[in-house]
Backbone as JSON Lines, residues from 0, in Angstrom:
{"i":0,"aa":"M","n":[10.83,16.0,-12.97],"ca":[9.96,16.47,-11.92],"c":[10.03,15.48,-10.75]}
{"i":1,"aa":"D","n":[10.2,15.99,-9.54],"ca":[10.22,15.16,-8.34],"c":[8.81,15.02,-7.8]}
{"i":2,"aa":"F","n":[8.43,13.78,-7.5],"ca":[7.12,13.56,-6.89],"c":[7.15,12.3,-6.04]}
{"i":3,"aa":"T","n":[6.23,12.25,-5.09],"ca":[6.06,11.12,-4.18],"c":[4.7,10.5,-4.43]}
{"i":4,"aa":"V","n":[4.64,9.18,-4.38],"ca":[3.37,8.47,-4.5],"c":[3.03,7.89,-3.13]}
{"i":5,"aa":"I","n":[1.82,8.17,-2.66],"ca":[1.33,7.59,-1.4],"c":[0.15,6.71,-1.76]}
{"i":6,"aa":"I","n":[0.26,5.43,-1.43],"ca":[-0.76,4.45,-1.77],"c":[-1.56,4.1,-0.52]}
{"i":7,"aa":"P","n":[-2.83,4.49,-0.45],"ca":[-3.65,4.09,0.7],"c":[-4.04,2.62,0.57]}
{"i":8,"aa":"A","n":[-3.84,1.85,1.62],"ca":[-4.13,0.42,1.58],"c":[-4.81,0.0,2.87]}
{"i":9,"aa":"R","n":[-6.1,-0.22,2.79],"ca":[-6.91,-0.59,3.96],"c":[-7.12,-2.09,3.96]}
{"i":10,"aa":"Y","n":[-7.05,-2.72,5.12],"ca":[-7.24,-4.16,5.2],"c":[-8.71,-4.55,5.19]}
{"i":11,"aa":"A","n":[-9.53,-3.82,5.94],"ca":[-10.93,-4.22,6.16],"c":[-11.87,-3.64,5.11]}
{"i":12,"aa":"S","n":[-11.54,-3.83,3.85],"ca":[-12.42,-3.38,2.77],"c":[-13.77,-4.09,2.89]}
{"i":13,"aa":"T","n":[-14.84,-3.39,2.59],"ca":[-16.16,-4.01,2.73],"c":[-16.46,-5.0,1.62]}
{"i":14,"aa":"R","n":[-15.99,-4.73,0.41],"ca":[-16.29,-5.64,-0.7],"c":[-15.28,-6.76,-0.85]}
{"i":15,"aa":"F","n":[-14.02,-6.55,-0.44],"ca":[-12.97,-7.56,-0.62],"c":[-11.97,-7.42,0.52]}
{"i":16,"aa":"P","n":[-12.33,-7.89,1.73],"ca":[-11.41,-7.78,2.87],"c":[-10.05,-8.41,2.56]}
{"i":17,"aa":"G","n":[-9.0,-7.71,2.92],"ca":[-7.65,-8.22,2.7],"c":[-7.17,-8.09,1.27]}
{"i":18,"aa":"K","n":[-7.86,-7.31,0.45],"ca":[-7.53,-7.19,-0.98],"c":[-6.07,-6.84,-1.2]}
{"i":19,"aa":"A","n":[-5.52,-5.96,-0.4],"ca":[-4.13,-5.53,-0.6],"c":[-3.14,-6.68,-0.47]}
{"i":20,"aa":"L","n":[-3.53,-7.72,0.26],"ca":[-2.65,-8.88,0.46],"c":[-2.97,-10.04,-0.48]}
{"i":21,"aa":"A","n":[-3.97,-9.88,-1.33],"ca":[-4.32,-10.95,-2.27],"c":[-3.13,-11.24,-3.18]}
{"i":22,"aa":"E","n":[-2.8,-12.52,-3.31],"ca":[-1.66,-12.93,-4.14],"c":[-2.02,-12.84,-5.62]}
{"i":23,"aa":"I","n":[-1.16,-12.19,-6.37],"ca":[-1.27,-12.1,-7.82],"c":[0.11,-12.43,-8.37]}
{"i":24,"aa":"A","n":[0.2,-13.5,-9.13],"ca":[1.49,-13.92,-9.71],"c":[2.58,-14.02,-8.64]}
{"i":25,"aa":"G","n":[2.21,-14.55,-7.46],"ca":[3.19,-14.81,-6.41],"c":[3.54,-13.64,-5.51]}
{"i":26,"aa":"K","n":[2.89,-12.49,-5.69],"ca":[3.17,-11.33,-4.84],"c":[1.86,-10.7,-4.4]}
{"i":27,"aa":"P","n":[1.85,-10.08,-3.21],"ca":[0.65,-9.37,-2.78],"c":[0.32,-8.22,-3.73]}
{"i":28,"aa":"M","n":[-0.97,-7.96,-3.91],"ca":[-1.4,-6.9,-4.81],"c":[-0.74,-5.56,-4.48]}
{"i":29,"aa":"I","n":[-0.6,-5.24,-3.19],"ca":[0.0,-3.96,-2.81],"c":[1.41,-3.82,-3.36]}
{"i":30,"aa":"V","n":[2.13,-4.91,-3.47],"ca":[3.5,-4.87,-4.01],"c":[3.47,-4.56,-5.5]}
{"i":31,"aa":"H","n":[2.53,-5.17,-6.22],"ca":[2.4,-4.85,-7.65],"c":[2.11,-3.36,-7.84]}
{"i":32,"aa":"V","n":[1.21,-2.82,-7.03],"ca":[0.86,-1.4,-7.13],"c":[2.09,-0.54,-6.83]}
{"i":33,"aa":"A","n":[2.82,-0.87,-5.77],"ca":[4.01,-0.1,-5.4],"c":[5.09,-0.19,-6.48]}
{"i":34,"aa":"E","n":[5.26,-1.35,-7.07],"ca":[6.25,-1.5,-8.14],"c":[5.9,-0.63,-9.35]}
{"i":35,"aa":"H","n":[4.63,-0.59,-9.7],"ca":[4.21,0.26,-10.82],"c":[4.39,1.73,-10.47]}
{"i":36,"aa":"A","n":[4.11,2.09,-9.23],"ca":[4.32,3.48,-8.81],"c":[5.8,3.84,-8.9]}
{"i":37,"aa":"A","n":[6.68,2.94,-8.46],"ca":[8.12,3.19,-8.53],"c":[8.58,3.31,-9.98]}
{"i":38,"aa":"A","n":[8.01,2.5,-10.86],"ca":[8.38,2.53,-12.28],"c":[7.92,3.82,-12.96]}
{"i":39,"aa":"S","n":[7.02,4.56,-12.33],"ca":[6.53,5.81,-12.92],"c":[7.56,6.93,-12.82]}
{"i":40,"aa":"G","n":[8.62,6.69,-12.06],"ca":[9.64,7.71,-11.87],"c":[9.53,8.44,-10.54]}
{"i":41,"aa":"A","n":[8.62,8.01,-9.69],"ca":[8.46,8.63,-8.38],"c":[9.75,8.52,-7.58]}
{"i":42,"aa":"Q","n":[10.12,9.59,-6.89],"ca":[11.32,9.56,-6.06],"c":[11.08,8.75,-4.79]}
{"i":43,"aa":"K","n":[9.84,8.72,-4.34],"ca":[9.51,7.99,-3.12],"c":[8.13,7.37,-3.28]}
{"i":44,"aa":"V","n":[8.0,6.12,-2.82],"ca":[6.71,5.43,-2.81],"c":[6.44,5.01,-1.37]}
{"i":45,"aa":"L","n":[5.31,5.44,-0.83],"ca":[4.92,5.09,0.53],"c":[3.59,4.36,0.5]}
{"i":46,"aa":"V","n":[3.46,3.36,1.35],"ca":[2.19,2.66,1.53],"c":[1.61,3.15,2.85]}
{"i":47,"aa":"A","n":[0.44,3.76,2.82],"ca":[-0.24,4.25,4.02],"c":[-1.31,3.22,4.38]}
{"i":48,"aa":"T","n":[-1.12,2.55,5.51],"ca":[-2.01,1.44,5.87],"c":[-2.37,1.44,7.35]}
{"i":49,"aa":"D","n":[-3.45,0.73,7.65],"ca":[-3.9,0.57,9.03],"c":[-3.61,-0.84,9.55]}
{"i":50,"aa":"H","n":[-2.91,-1.66,8.77],"ca":[-2.74,-3.06,9.14],"c":[-1.28,-3.49,9.07]}
{"i":51,"aa":"P","n":[-0.77,-4.1,10.15],"ca":[0.64,-4.48,10.18],"c":[1.05,-5.51,9.12]}
{"i":52,"aa":"E","n":[0.14,-6.37,8.69],"ca":[0.5,-7.35,7.65],"c":[0.74,-6.67,6.31]}
{"i":53,"aa":"I","n":[-0.03,-5.64,6.01],"ca":[0.19,-4.89,4.77],"c":[1.53,-4.16,4.85]}
{"i":54,"aa":"A","n":[1.82,-3.55,5.99],"ca":[3.1,-2.86,6.18],"c":[4.25,-3.84,6.05]}
{"i":55,"aa":"A","n":[4.11,-5.04,6.61],"ca":[5.17,-6.04,6.53],"c":[5.38,-6.52,5.1]}
{"i":56,"aa":"A","n":[4.3,-6.71,4.35],"ca":[4.42,-7.14,2.95],"c":[5.16,-6.08,2.14]}
{"i":57,"aa":"A","n":[4.83,-4.82,2.36],"ca":[5.52,-3.74,1.65],"c":[7.0,-3.74,2.01]}
{"i":58,"aa":"A","n":[7.31,-3.84,3.29],"ca":[8.7,-3.82,3.74],"c":[9.5,-5.0,3.19]}
{"i":59,"aa":"R","n":[8.89,-6.18,3.13],"ca":[9.59,-7.36,2.59],"c":[10.03,-7.15,1.15]}
{"i":60,"aa":"H","n":[9.34,-6.28,0.45],"ca":[9.66,-6.03,-0.95],"c":[10.34,-4.68,-1.17]}
{"i":61,"aa":"G","n":[10.83,-4.09,-0.06],"ca":[11.64,-2.88,-0.16],"c":[10.88,-1.56,-0.19]}
{"i":62,"aa":"F","n":[9.61,-1.57,0.18],"ca":[8.82,-0.34,0.18],"c":[8.54,0.1,1.61]}
{"i":63,"aa":"K","n":[8.55,1.41,1.83],"ca":[8.29,1.96,3.15],"c":[6.79,2.05,3.38]}
{"i":64,"aa":"A","n":[6.37,1.65,4.57],"ca":[4.96,1.75,4.95],"c":[4.84,2.69,6.14]}
{"i":65,"aa":"V","n":[3.75,3.43,6.16],"ca":[3.44,4.33,7.26],"c":[2.12,3.85,7.86]}
{"i":66,"aa":"M","n":[2.12,3.6,9.16],"ca":[0.9,3.16,9.83],"c":[-0.01,4.37,10.07]}
{"i":67,"aa":"T","n":[-1.28,4.18,9.74],"ca":[-2.29,5.22,9.93],"c":[-3.4,4.66,10.82]}
{"i":68,"aa":"A","n":[-4.27,5.54,11.29],"ca":[-5.37,5.12,12.15],"c":[-6.4,4.31,11.36]}
{"i":69,"aa":"A","n":[-6.98,3.33,12.0],"ca":[-7.99,2.48,11.34],"c":[-9.29,3.23,11.1]}
{"i":70,"aa":"G","n":[-9.52,4.32,11.8],"ca":[-10.8,5.01,11.71],"c":[-10.98,5.98,10.55]}
{"i":71,"aa":"H","n":[-10.01,6.08,9.67],"ca":[-10.16,7.0,8.52],"c":[-11.31,6.54,7.65]}
{"i":72,"aa":"A","n":[-12.11,7.5,7.2],"ca":[-13.3,7.19,6.4],"c":[-12.97,6.85,4.95]}
{"i":73,"aa":"S","n":[-11.8,7.28,4.47],"ca":[-11.46,7.05,3.07],"c":[-9.94,7.04,2.89]}
{"i":74,"aa":"G","n":[-9.51,6.63,1.7],"ca":[-8.09,6.66,1.38],"c":[-7.54,8.07,1.37]}
{"i":75,"aa":"T","n":[-8.36,9.04,1.04],"ca":[-7.93,10.43,1.03],"c":[-7.59,10.88,2.45]}
{"i":76,"aa":"E","n":[-8.38,10.48,3.42],"ca":[-8.09,10.81,4.82],"c":[-6.84,10.09,5.31]}
{"i":77,"aa":"R","n":[-6.63,8.86,4.85],"ca":[-5.53,8.04,5.3],"c":[-4.24,8.79,5.07]}
């Protein structure tokens, strides 16, 4: 089955700002999430973000990022 995973990643989280960039075992959290999504068999993994640093972190590790508006109320809107 072909499927795409889109990971919403917001920088200005209210409880943990910058969470997507938090280092875990030497890599940003968003990269760990994207790697697990890729390992699921997804044909495409996209990071949907409102912050250029998150997009850059994804790109450095070979994942495509799509910039979205900062005003989205939730990850579903993103």
